[in-house]
NUTORZA-700484 format. One record per residue (C-alpha): residue number from 0; residue in three letters; x, y, z. Coordinates in Angstrom, 1 decimal. Layout:
REM residues N
<r kolti="NUM" lumfi="ALA" x="X" y="Y" z="Z"/>
...
END
This chain:
REM residues 316
<r kolti="0" lumfi="MET" x="33.4" y="43.4" z="-26.3"/>
<r kolti="1" lumfi="LEU" x="34.4" y="40.3" z="-28.2"/>
<r kolti="2" lumfi="THR" x="37.1" y="40.6" z="-30.8"/>
<r kolti="3" lumfi="ALA" x="36.9" y="39.1" z="-34.3"/>
<r kolti="4" lumfi="THR" x="39.2" y="36.3" z="-33.1"/>
<r kolti="5" lumfi="ASP" x="36.8" y="35.6" z="-30.1"/>
<r kolti="6" lumfi="LYS" x="33.8" y="35.4" z="-32.4"/>
<r kolti="7" lumfi="THR" x="35.4" y="32.7" z="-34.6"/>
<r kolti="8" lumfi="ASN" x="35.8" y="30.6" z="-31.4"/>
<r kolti="9" lumfi="ILE" x="32.1" y="30.8" z="-30.5"/>
<r kolti="10" lumfi="GLN" x="30.3" y="27.9" z="-31.9"/>
<r kolti="11" lumfi="PRO" x="26.4" y="27.6" z="-32.2"/>
<r kolti="12" lumfi="VAL" x="24.7" y="25.6" z="-29.4"/>
<r kolti="13" lumfi="LEU" x="21.2" y="24.5" z="-28.7"/>
<r kolti="14" lumfi="ARG" x="19.2" y="26.6" z="-26.3"/>
<r kolti="15" lumfi="VAL" x="19.8" y="25.4" z="-22.7"/>
<r kolti="16" lumfi="MET" x="16.7" y="25.5" z="-20.5"/>
<r kolti="17" lumfi="PRO" x="17.3" y="27.0" z="-17.0"/>
<r kolti="18" lumfi="VAL" x="17.3" y="24.2" z="-14.4"/>
<r kolti="19" lumfi="LEU" x="18.1" y="23.6" z="-10.7"/>
<r kolti="20" lumfi="PRO" x="21.6" y="22.6" z="-9.6"/>
<r kolti="21" lumfi="VAL" x="22.5" y="19.0" z="-10.3"/>
<r kolti="22" lumfi="SER" x="20.3" y="19.0" z="-13.4"/>
<r kolti="23" lumfi="THR" x="21.2" y="18.7" z="-17.0"/>
<r kolti="24" lumfi="ILE" x="21.8" y="22.3" z="-18.3"/>
<r kolti="25" lumfi="GLY" x="23.0" y="21.9" z="-21.8"/>
<r kolti="26" lumfi="GLN" x="23.6" y="19.9" z="-25.0"/>
<r kolti="27" lumfi="PRO" x="25.7" y="22.3" z="-27.1"/>
<r kolti="28" lumfi="THR" x="25.8" y="21.3" z="-30.7"/>
<r kolti="29" lumfi="GLN" x="29.5" y="21.7" z="-31.4"/>
<r kolti="30" lumfi="ASP" x="31.5" y="19.7" z="-33.7"/>
<r kolti="31" lumfi="LEU" x="31.1" y="16.3" z="-31.9"/>
<r kolti="32" lumfi="ALA" x="34.4" y="14.9" z="-32.8"/>
<r kolti="33" lumfi="PHE" x="36.1" y="18.1" z="-31.6"/>
<r kolti="34" lumfi="ARG" x="34.2" y="18.2" z="-28.3"/>
<r kolti="35" lumfi="ALA" x="34.8" y="14.6" z="-27.5"/>
<r kolti="36" lumfi="THR" x="38.6" y="15.1" z="-27.7"/>
<r kolti="37" lumfi="GLN" x="38.4" y="18.2" z="-25.5"/>
<r kolti="38" lumfi="PHE" x="36.3" y="17.0" z="-22.6"/>
<r kolti="39" lumfi="ILE" x="36.6" y="13.8" z="-20.4"/>
<r kolti="40" lumfi="LYS" x="33.4" y="12.1" z="-19.4"/>
<r kolti="41" lumfi="GLY" x="32.6" y="12.5" z="-15.7"/>
<r kolti="42" lumfi="GLN" x="35.2" y="15.3" z="-15.3"/>
<r kolti="43" lumfi="ASP" x="34.3" y="18.5" z="-13.6"/>
<r kolti="44" lumfi="TYR" x="35.2" y="21.8" z="-15.4"/>
<r kolti="45" lumfi="PHE" x="35.2" y="25.3" z="-14.0"/>
<r kolti="46" lumfi="ALA" x="33.3" y="27.6" z="-16.4"/>
<r kolti="47" lumfi="HIS" x="33.2" y="31.4" z="-16.4"/>
<r kolti="48" lumfi="ILE" x="30.3" y="33.5" z="-17.7"/>
<r kolti="49" lumfi="THR" x="32.0" y="36.1" z="-19.8"/>
<r kolti="50" lumfi="ALA" x="29.2" y="38.1" z="-21.5"/>
<r kolti="51" lumfi="LYS" x="25.5" y="38.4" z="-22.2"/>
<r kolti="52" lumfi="PRO" x="25.2" y="39.6" z="-25.8"/>
<r kolti="53" lumfi="ASP" x="21.5" y="40.4" z="-25.7"/>
<r kolti="54" lumfi="ALA" x="19.9" y="41.9" z="-22.6"/>
<r kolti="55" lumfi="ASN" x="16.5" y="40.6" z="-23.6"/>
<r kolti="56" lumfi="GLN" x="17.6" y="37.0" z="-23.8"/>
<r kolti="57" lumfi="ASN" x="19.1" y="34.6" z="-21.3"/>
<r kolti="58" lumfi="LEU" x="21.9" y="33.6" z="-23.6"/>
<r kolti="59" lumfi="TYR" x="25.4" y="33.9" z="-22.2"/>
<r kolti="60" lumfi="HIS" x="29.0" y="33.4" z="-23.5"/>
<r kolti="61" lumfi="VAL" x="30.6" y="30.8" z="-21.2"/>
<r kolti="62" lumfi="ASN" x="34.3" y="30.0" z="-21.2"/>
<r kolti="63" lumfi="VAL" x="34.8" y="26.3" z="-20.4"/>
<r kolti="64" lumfi="GLU" x="38.5" y="25.5" z="-20.1"/>
<r kolti="65" lumfi="GLY" x="39.4" y="28.0" z="-22.8"/>
<r kolti="66" lumfi="THR" x="36.5" y="27.0" z="-25.2"/>
<r kolti="67" lumfi="LEU" x="33.9" y="29.7" z="-25.6"/>
<r kolti="68" lumfi="LEU" x="30.3" y="28.4" z="-25.8"/>
<r kolti="69" lumfi="LYS" x="26.8" y="29.8" z="-25.8"/>
<r kolti="70" lumfi="MET" x="24.4" y="28.6" z="-23.1"/>
<r kolti="71" lumfi="GLU" x="21.0" y="29.7" z="-21.9"/>
<r kolti="72" lumfi="LEU" x="21.4" y="29.7" z="-18.1"/>
<r kolti="73" lumfi="GLY" x="18.2" y="31.5" z="-16.9"/>
<r kolti="74" lumfi="LYS" x="17.6" y="34.8" z="-15.2"/>
<r kolti="75" lumfi="SER" x="19.7" y="34.0" z="-12.1"/>
<r kolti="76" lumfi="ALA" x="23.0" y="33.8" z="-14.0"/>
<r kolti="77" lumfi="GLN" x="25.3" y="36.8" z="-14.0"/>
<r kolti="78" lumfi="VAL" x="28.2" y="37.9" z="-16.0"/>
<r kolti="79" lumfi="GLY" x="31.4" y="37.3" z="-14.1"/>
<r kolti="80" lumfi="GLN" x="29.9" y="34.2" z="-12.3"/>
<r kolti="81" lumfi="THR" x="31.9" y="31.0" z="-12.1"/>
<r kolti="82" lumfi="ILE" x="30.0" y="27.7" z="-12.4"/>
<r kolti="83" lumfi="LEU" x="31.0" y="24.1" z="-12.1"/>
<r kolti="84" lumfi="LEU" x="30.0" y="21.8" z="-15.0"/>
<r kolti="85" lumfi="LYS" x="30.3" y="18.1" z="-15.2"/>
<r kolti="86" lumfi="TYR" x="30.8" y="16.6" z="-18.7"/>
<r kolti="87" lumfi="MET" x="28.3" y="13.7" z="-19.0"/>
<r kolti="88" lumfi="SER" x="28.5" y="12.4" z="-22.5"/>
<r kolti="89" lumfi="GLU" x="29.4" y="13.1" z="-26.1"/>
<r kolti="90" lumfi="SER" x="26.5" y="11.2" z="-27.8"/>
<r kolti="91" lumfi="PRO" x="24.2" y="12.1" z="-29.4"/>
<r kolti="92" lumfi="VAL" x="25.6" y="15.6" z="-28.6"/>
<r kolti="93" lumfi="PRO" x="28.0" y="16.7" z="-25.9"/>
<r kolti="94" lumfi="THR" x="26.0" y="17.1" z="-22.6"/>
<r kolti="95" lumfi="PHE" x="27.0" y="19.0" z="-19.5"/>
<r kolti="96" lumfi="MET" x="25.5" y="18.9" z="-16.0"/>
<r kolti="97" lumfi="LEU" x="25.5" y="21.9" z="-13.7"/>
<r kolti="98" lumfi="ALA" x="27.2" y="20.8" z="-10.5"/>
<r kolti="99" lumfi="ALA" x="27.5" y="24.1" z="-8.5"/>
<r kolti="100" lumfi="SER" x="28.2" y="27.8" z="-8.6"/>
<r kolti="101" lumfi="ALA" x="31.6" y="28.6" z="-7.2"/>
<r kolti="102" lumfi="ASN" x="30.5" y="32.0" z="-6.0"/>
<r kolti="103" lumfi="ALA" x="26.8" y="31.2" z="-5.5"/>
<r kolti="104" lumfi="GLN" x="26.8" y="32.1" z="-1.9"/>
<r kolti="105" lumfi="ALA" x="28.2" y="35.6" z="-2.6"/>
<r kolti="106" lumfi="ASN" x="25.7" y="36.2" z="-5.4"/>
<r kolti="107" lumfi="SER" x="22.7" y="34.5" z="-3.7"/>
<r kolti="108" lumfi="ASP" x="19.6" y="36.5" z="-2.8"/>
<r kolti="109" lumfi="THR" x="18.1" y="33.5" z="-0.9"/>
<r kolti="110" lumfi="HIS" x="16.7" y="34.2" z="2.5"/>
<r kolti="111" lumfi="ILE" x="15.9" y="31.5" z="5.1"/>
<r kolti="112" lumfi="SER" x="12.7" y="32.1" z="7.0"/>
<r kolti="113" lumfi="ASP" x="12.5" y="32.1" z="10.8"/>
<r kolti="114" lumfi="ALA" x="10.7" y="28.8" z="10.6"/>
<r kolti="115" lumfi="GLY" x="13.4" y="27.4" z="8.4"/>
<r kolti="116" lumfi="ARG" x="16.1" y="28.5" z="10.8"/>
<r kolti="117" lumfi="LEU" x="14.2" y="27.0" z="13.7"/>
<r kolti="118" lumfi="ILE" x="13.9" y="23.7" z="11.9"/>
<r kolti="119" lumfi="ASN" x="17.6" y="23.7" z="11.1"/>
<r kolti="120" lumfi="HIS" x="18.3" y="24.3" z="14.8"/>
<r kolti="121" lumfi="TYR" x="16.3" y="21.3" z="15.8"/>
<r kolti="122" lumfi="LEU" x="17.9" y="19.2" z="13.0"/>
<r kolti="123" lumfi="VAL" x="21.4" y="20.1" z="14.3"/>
<r kolti="124" lumfi="ASP" x="20.2" y="19.3" z="17.9"/>
<r kolti="125" lumfi="SER" x="18.7" y="16.0" z="16.7"/>
<r kolti="126" lumfi="ASP" x="22.2" y="14.7" z="15.9"/>
<r kolti="127" lumfi="SER" x="22.9" y="14.7" z="19.6"/>
<r kolti="128" lumfi="GLN" x="19.6" y="13.0" z="20.4"/>
<r kolti="129" lumfi="THR" x="20.3" y="9.9" z="18.3"/>
<r kolti="130" lumfi="LYS" x="21.8" y="8.1" z="21.4"/>
<r kolti="131" lumfi="VAL" x="19.8" y="9.8" z="24.0"/>
<r kolti="132" lumfi="ALA" x="16.9" y="7.9" z="25.5"/>
<r kolti="133" lumfi="PHE" x="13.4" y="9.3" z="25.8"/>
<r kolti="134" lumfi="GLN" x="12.8" y="9.7" z="29.5"/>
<r kolti="135" lumfi="ALA" x="9.3" y="8.5" z="30.5"/>
<r kolti="136" lumfi="ASN" x="7.8" y="10.4" z="33.5"/>
<r kolti="137" lumfi="THR" x="5.1" y="8.0" z="34.6"/>
<r kolti="138" lumfi="VAL" x="5.1" y="4.3" z="35.7"/>
<r kolti="139" lumfi="VAL" x="4.0" y="2.0" z="32.9"/>
<r kolti="140" lumfi="SER" x="2.1" y="-0.5" z="34.9"/>
<r kolti="141" lumfi="HIS" x="1.2" y="-1.4" z="38.5"/>
<r kolti="142" lumfi="THR" x="0.3" y="-5.0" z="37.5"/>
<r kolti="143" lumfi="PRO" x="3.4" y="-6.5" z="35.9"/>
<r kolti="144" lumfi="GLN" x="2.2" y="-10.0" z="36.8"/>
<r kolti="145" lumfi="ILE" x="-0.6" y="-9.7" z="34.2"/>
<r kolti="146" lumfi="PRO" x="1.1" y="-9.8" z="30.7"/>
<r kolti="147" lumfi="ALA" x="-1.8" y="-8.4" z="28.8"/>
<r kolti="148" lumfi="LEU" x="-2.0" y="-5.3" z="31.0"/>
<r kolti="149" lumfi="MET" x="1.8" y="-4.9" z="30.9"/>
<r kolti="150" lumfi="ALA" x="1.8" y="-5.1" z="27.1"/>
<r kolti="151" lumfi="HIS" x="-1.0" y="-2.5" z="26.9"/>
<r kolti="152" lumfi="GLY" x="0.9" y="-0.2" z="29.3"/>
<r kolti="153" lumfi="LEU" x="4.0" y="-0.4" z="27.2"/>
<r kolti="154" lumfi="LYS" x="2.0" y="0.4" z="24.0"/>
<r kolti="155" lumfi="GLN" x="0.5" y="3.4" z="25.8"/>
<r kolti="156" lumfi="ALA" x="3.8" y="4.6" z="27.0"/>
<r kolti="157" lumfi="LEU" x="5.0" y="5.1" z="23.4"/>
<r kolti="158" lumfi="THR" x="1.6" y="6.2" z="22.0"/>
<r kolti="159" lumfi="ASN" x="1.2" y="9.0" z="24.6"/>
<r kolti="160" lumfi="SER" x="4.9" y="10.0" z="24.6"/>
<r kolti="161" lumfi="GLY" x="4.4" y="12.9" z="22.2"/>
<r kolti="162" lumfi="LEU" x="6.9" y="11.4" z="19.8"/>
<r kolti="163" lumfi="PHE" x="4.1" y="10.7" z="17.2"/>
<r kolti="164" lumfi="TYR" x="2.0" y="13.7" z="17.9"/>
<r kolti="165" lumfi="GLU" x="1.8" y="15.1" z="14.4"/>
<r kolti="166" lumfi="SER" x="0.9" y="11.6" z="13.0"/>
<r kolti="167" lumfi="HIS" x="-1.9" y="11.4" z="15.6"/>
<r kolti="168" lumfi="LEU" x="-3.1" y="14.8" z="14.6"/>
<r kolti="169" lumfi="ALA" x="-3.5" y="13.6" z="11.1"/>
<r kolti="170" lumfi="ASP" x="-5.4" y="10.6" z="12.3"/>
<r kolti="171" lumfi="TYR" x="-7.7" y="12.8" z="14.3"/>
<r kolti="172" lumfi="MET" x="-8.4" y="15.0" z="11.3"/>
<r kolti="173" lumfi="GLN" x="-9.4" y="11.9" z="9.3"/>
<r kolti="174" lumfi="GLY" x="-11.6" y="10.7" z="12.1"/>
<r kolti="175" lumfi="GLY" x="-9.3" y="7.9" z="13.2"/>
<r kolti="176" lumfi="ARG" x="-8.4" y="9.2" z="16.7"/>
<r kolti="177" lumfi="ASP" x="-10.4" y="10.7" z="19.5"/>
<r kolti="178" lumfi="LEU" x="-9.7" y="14.3" z="20.7"/>
<r kolti="179" lumfi="SER" x="-9.4" y="13.0" z="24.3"/>
<r kolti="180" lumfi="LEU" x="-6.4" y="10.9" z="23.3"/>
<r kolti="181" lumfi="ILE" x="-4.7" y="13.8" z="21.6"/>
<r kolti="182" lumfi="GLN" x="-5.2" y="15.9" z="24.7"/>
<r kolti="183" lumfi="GLN" x="-3.3" y="13.3" z="26.8"/>
<r kolti="184" lumfi="GLU" x="-0.1" y="13.9" z="24.9"/>
<r kolti="185" lumfi="PRO" x="2.7" y="16.1" z="26.3"/>
<r kolti="186" lumfi="GLN" x="2.1" y="18.8" z="23.7"/>
<r kolti="187" lumfi="ASN" x="-1.3" y="19.5" z="25.2"/>
<r kolti="188" lumfi="ARG" x="-0.4" y="19.2" z="28.8"/>
<r kolti="189" lumfi="HIS" x="1.1" y="22.3" z="30.5"/>
<r kolti="190" lumfi="MET" x="4.1" y="20.4" z="31.6"/>
<r kolti="191" lumfi="HIS" x="6.5" y="21.4" z="28.8"/>
<r kolti="192" lumfi="ALA" x="8.8" y="24.3" z="29.3"/>
<r kolti="193" lumfi="GLU" x="10.5" y="25.7" z="26.2"/>
<r kolti="194" lumfi="GLY" x="13.6" y="23.6" z="26.7"/>
<r kolti="195" lumfi="ALA" x="11.6" y="20.4" z="27.2"/>
<r kolti="196" lumfi="GLN" x="9.5" y="21.1" z="24.1"/>
<r kolti="197" lumfi="ALA" x="12.7" y="21.7" z="22.0"/>
<r kolti="198" lumfi="ALA" x="14.2" y="18.5" z="23.2"/>
<r kolti="199" lumfi="LEU" x="11.1" y="16.6" z="22.3"/>
<r kolti="200" lumfi="VAL" x="11.0" y="18.0" z="18.7"/>
<r kolti="201" lumfi="SER" x="14.7" y="17.2" z="18.3"/>
<r kolti="202" lumfi="GLN" x="14.0" y="13.6" z="19.4"/>
<r kolti="203" lumfi="GLN" x="11.2" y="13.4" z="16.9"/>
<r kolti="204" lumfi="LEU" x="13.5" y="14.5" z="14.1"/>
<r kolti="205" lumfi="ALA" x="16.1" y="12.0" z="15.2"/>
<r kolti="206" lumfi="ILE" x="13.6" y="9.2" z="15.2"/>
<r kolti="207" lumfi="LEU" x="12.3" y="10.1" z="11.8"/>
<r kolti="208" lumfi="GLU" x="15.8" y="10.2" z="10.4"/>
<r kolti="209" lumfi="ASN" x="17.2" y="7.0" z="12.1"/>
<r kolti="210" lumfi="GLN" x="14.0" y="5.0" z="12.4"/>
<r kolti="211" lumfi="ARG" x="15.0" y="4.2" z="15.9"/>
<r kolti="212" lumfi="ILE" x="13.5" y="4.8" z="19.4"/>
<r kolti="213" lumfi="VAL" x="15.4" y="4.6" z="22.6"/>
<r kolti="214" lumfi="TRP" x="13.1" y="4.6" z="25.7"/>
<r kolti="215" lumfi="HIS" x="13.9" y="4.6" z="29.4"/>
<r kolti="216" lumfi="GLY" x="11.4" y="4.5" z="32.2"/>
<r kolti="217" lumfi="GLU" x="9.9" y="2.8" z="35.2"/>
<r kolti="218" lumfi="VAL" x="7.9" y="-0.2" z="34.0"/>
<r kolti="219" lumfi="TRP" x="6.6" y="-1.0" z="37.5"/>
<r kolti="220" lumfi="PRO" x="7.2" y="0.8" z="40.8"/>
<r kolti="221" lumfi="GLY" x="11.0" y="0.6" z="41.5"/>
<r kolti="222" lumfi="GLN" x="11.9" y="-1.2" z="38.3"/>
<r kolti="223" lumfi="THR" x="13.4" y="0.7" z="35.4"/>
<r kolti="224" lumfi="MET" x="13.8" y="-0.6" z="31.8"/>
<r kolti="225" lumfi="ASP" x="15.7" y="0.3" z="28.7"/>
<r kolti="226" lumfi="TRP" x="13.9" y="-0.3" z="25.5"/>
<r kolti="227" lumfi="LYS" x="15.1" y="0.1" z="21.9"/>
<r kolti="228" lumfi="ILE" x="12.9" y="-0.2" z="18.8"/>
<r kolti="229" lumfi="LYS" x="14.3" y="0.0" z="15.3"/>
<r kolti="230" lumfi="VAL" x="13.0" y="-0.4" z="11.8"/>
<r kolti="231" lumfi="GLU" x="15.7" y="-2.4" z="10.1"/>
<r kolti="232" lumfi="ASP" x="16.9" y="-1.9" z="6.5"/>
<r kolti="233" lumfi="GLN" x="15.0" y="-4.2" z="4.2"/>
<r kolti="234" lumfi="ALA" x="17.2" y="-6.6" z="2.2"/>
<r kolti="235" lumfi="PRO" x="15.8" y="-7.6" z="-1.2"/>
<r kolti="236" lumfi="HIS" x="14.7" y="-11.2" z="-1.5"/>
<r kolti="237" lumfi="ALA" x="13.7" y="-13.1" z="-4.6"/>
<r kolti="238" lumfi="GLU" x="10.4" y="-14.3" z="-2.9"/>
<r kolti="239" lumfi="HIS" x="9.4" y="-10.7" z="-2.5"/>
<r kolti="240" lumfi="ALA" x="9.7" y="-9.8" z="-6.1"/>
<r kolti="241" lumfi="GLU" x="5.9" y="-9.8" z="-6.7"/>
<r kolti="242" lumfi="ARG" x="4.9" y="-8.2" z="-3.4"/>
<r kolti="243" lumfi="GLU" x="6.2" y="-5.5" z="-1.1"/>
<r kolti="244" lumfi="ALA" x="7.4" y="-7.1" z="2.2"/>
<r kolti="245" lumfi="GLU" x="7.1" y="-5.2" z="5.5"/>
<r kolti="246" lumfi="ALA" x="10.4" y="-3.9" z="6.8"/>
<r kolti="247" lumfi="PRO" x="11.9" y="-6.0" z="9.7"/>
<r kolti="248" lumfi="ILE" x="11.4" y="-4.5" z="13.2"/>
<r kolti="249" lumfi="SER" x="13.7" y="-5.3" z="16.1"/>
<r kolti="250" lumfi="SER" x="12.9" y="-4.6" z="19.8"/>
<r kolti="251" lumfi="GLU" x="15.4" y="-4.9" z="22.6"/>
<r kolti="252" lumfi="ILE" x="14.5" y="-4.8" z="26.3"/>
<r kolti="253" lumfi="THR" x="17.0" y="-4.7" z="29.1"/>
<r kolti="254" lumfi="LEU" x="16.2" y="-4.9" z="32.8"/>
<r kolti="255" lumfi="HIS" x="18.4" y="-5.1" z="35.9"/>
<r kolti="256" lumfi="LEU" x="16.3" y="-7.4" z="38.1"/>
<r kolti="257" lumfi="PRO" x="16.9" y="-7.8" z="41.9"/>
<r kolti="258" lumfi="GLN" x="17.4" y="-11.6" z="41.8"/>
<r kolti="259" lumfi="LEU" x="18.1" y="-12.4" z="38.1"/>
<r kolti="260" lumfi="GLY" x="20.6" y="-9.6" z="37.4"/>
<r kolti="261" lumfi="LYS" x="20.9" y="-8.1" z="34.0"/>
<r kolti="262" lumfi="VAL" x="18.6" y="-9.7" z="31.4"/>
<r kolti="263" lumfi="THR" x="18.1" y="-8.7" z="27.8"/>
<r kolti="264" lumfi="ALA" x="15.4" y="-9.9" z="25.4"/>
<r kolti="265" lumfi="LYS" x="16.0" y="-9.2" z="21.7"/>
<r kolti="266" lumfi="ILE" x="13.0" y="-9.7" z="19.5"/>
<r kolti="267" lumfi="GLN" x="13.0" y="-9.5" z="15.7"/>
<r kolti="268" lumfi="LEU" x="9.9" y="-9.6" z="13.6"/>
<r kolti="269" lumfi="VAL" x="10.5" y="-10.5" z="9.9"/>
<r kolti="270" lumfi="ASP" x="7.5" y="-11.2" z="7.6"/>
<r kolti="271" lumfi="GLY" x="5.3" y="-12.2" z="10.5"/>
<r kolti="272" lumfi="GLN" x="7.9" y="-14.5" z="11.9"/>
<r kolti="273" lumfi="MET" x="9.3" y="-13.8" z="15.4"/>
<r kolti="274" lumfi="ARG" x="12.8" y="-14.6" z="16.5"/>
<r kolti="275" lumfi="ILE" x="13.8" y="-14.2" z="20.2"/>
<r kolti="276" lumfi="GLN" x="17.2" y="-14.1" z="21.9"/>
<r kolti="277" lumfi="LEU" x="17.5" y="-14.0" z="25.7"/>
<r kolti="278" lumfi="GLN" x="20.7" y="-13.1" z="27.4"/>
<r kolti="279" lumfi="ALA" x="21.7" y="-12.9" z="31.1"/>
<r kolti="280" lumfi="ASP" x="24.9" y="-12.0" z="32.9"/>
<r kolti="281" lumfi="GLN" x="24.4" y="-14.6" z="35.7"/>
<r kolti="282" lumfi="ARG" x="25.0" y="-18.3" z="35.1"/>
<r kolti="283" lumfi="GLN" x="22.1" y="-19.4" z="37.3"/>
<r kolti="284" lumfi="THR" x="19.8" y="-17.0" z="35.4"/>
<r kolti="285" lumfi="VAL" x="20.8" y="-18.5" z="32.1"/>
<r kolti="286" lumfi="SER" x="20.0" y="-22.0" z="33.4"/>
<r kolti="287" lumfi="VAL" x="16.6" y="-20.9" z="34.6"/>
<r kolti="288" lumfi="LEU" x="15.8" y="-19.2" z="31.3"/>
<r kolti="289" lumfi="LYS" x="16.8" y="-22.4" z="29.4"/>
<r kolti="290" lumfi="GLN" x="14.5" y="-24.5" z="31.6"/>
<r kolti="291" lumfi="GLU" x="11.6" y="-22.2" z="31.0"/>
<r kolti="292" lumfi="SER" x="12.2" y="-21.6" z="27.3"/>
<r kolti="293" lumfi="ALA" x="10.0" y="-24.4" z="26.1"/>
<r kolti="294" lumfi="GLN" x="7.1" y="-23.1" z="28.1"/>
<r kolti="295" lumfi="LEU" x="7.7" y="-19.5" z="26.8"/>
<r kolti="296" lumfi="ALA" x="7.8" y="-20.7" z="23.2"/>
<r kolti="297" lumfi="GLN" x="4.5" y="-22.5" z="23.7"/>
<r kolti="298" lumfi="ALA" x="2.9" y="-19.5" z="25.3"/>
<r kolti="299" lumfi="ILE" x="3.9" y="-17.3" z="22.4"/>
<r kolti="300" lumfi="GLN" x="2.5" y="-19.8" z="19.9"/>
<r kolti="301" lumfi="ASN" x="-0.7" y="-20.0" z="21.9"/>
<r kolti="302" lumfi="LEU" x="-1.2" y="-16.3" z="21.4"/>
<r kolti="303" lumfi="GLY" x="-1.1" y="-16.8" z="17.6"/>
<r kolti="304" lumfi="GLN" x="2.4" y="-15.7" z="17.0"/>
<r kolti="305" lumfi="LYS" x="4.7" y="-17.5" z="14.6"/>
<r kolti="306" lumfi="LEU" x="8.0" y="-18.3" z="16.4"/>
<r kolti="307" lumfi="SER" x="10.9" y="-19.0" z="14.1"/>
<r kolti="308" lumfi="GLY" x="13.6" y="-19.3" z="16.8"/>
<r kolti="309" lumfi="LEU" x="14.3" y="-18.9" z="20.5"/>
<r kolti="310" lumfi="SER" x="17.8" y="-19.0" z="22.0"/>
<r kolti="311" lumfi="VAL" x="19.1" y="-18.5" z="25.5"/>
<r kolti="312" lumfi="GLY" x="22.7" y="-17.6" z="26.4"/>
<r kolti="313" lumfi="ALA" x="25.1" y="-15.5" z="28.4"/>
<r kolti="314" lumfi="TYR" x="26.3" y="-12.0" z="27.2"/>
<r kolti="315" lumfi="GLU" x="29.2" y="-12.3" z="24.8"/>
END
């Protein structure tokens, strides 16, 4: 029970609507000059809920660093609970933000569903998948000498990998994808054991979070390839102020060829402009690539692509 002395220290405040953590919880109408001298803007203060005068209301007495205030904290608040408040401003009235509950875990009645725990498990596992390549199980193409078929095969290798399964399901529901194509993906082929399925889900979450795909597979019989695709962070440009520009996409392909050695092609697409950088670890290969670079540039432009740059060099 509050003593007469305690009651004189309680100053009237505006009702504080119950909110979620990290939301504004109160604007107590204390003597503004007095409050401004007591609290520092941006400072965190531990506050202790000392009493609930009326059981039918959600008003509580809250001790903030020795100052007793009234706040409406909602039904989840409990007498004896410690909360963390951040002092935001003194104008037009002192305003606090609820940062956290110091003993929220002990007082929490929140329960995580089985589905929530499963997703959390996959999210934790996805951290280990960020640098792990997706392993393709089938050969991309048996006709690498035909560029159009090779490009189509690479596209299908990603499309049918199962990494975009849920997106493809949404397309199917809207009439944008045939059921036969959905049935070709790993989730609908009886090749996935529980461990393989879990690894695929973890890789999906890693891709979603990092906007990056790392692929490894056999592009033609006997020849493997590493392939990285990433959506780059979009830097603001003045010329894009009136329209939303597409995010830059980078693609990096690395092959270890029998005669040319290690060769990497880095391709970046920015606003419809393509920039290519070719690297090789053998001097003779660098020379050959430089000799053929003009023909490559012309072939790219003949396909309707806008080439903003093409460079050839050795690995740094």
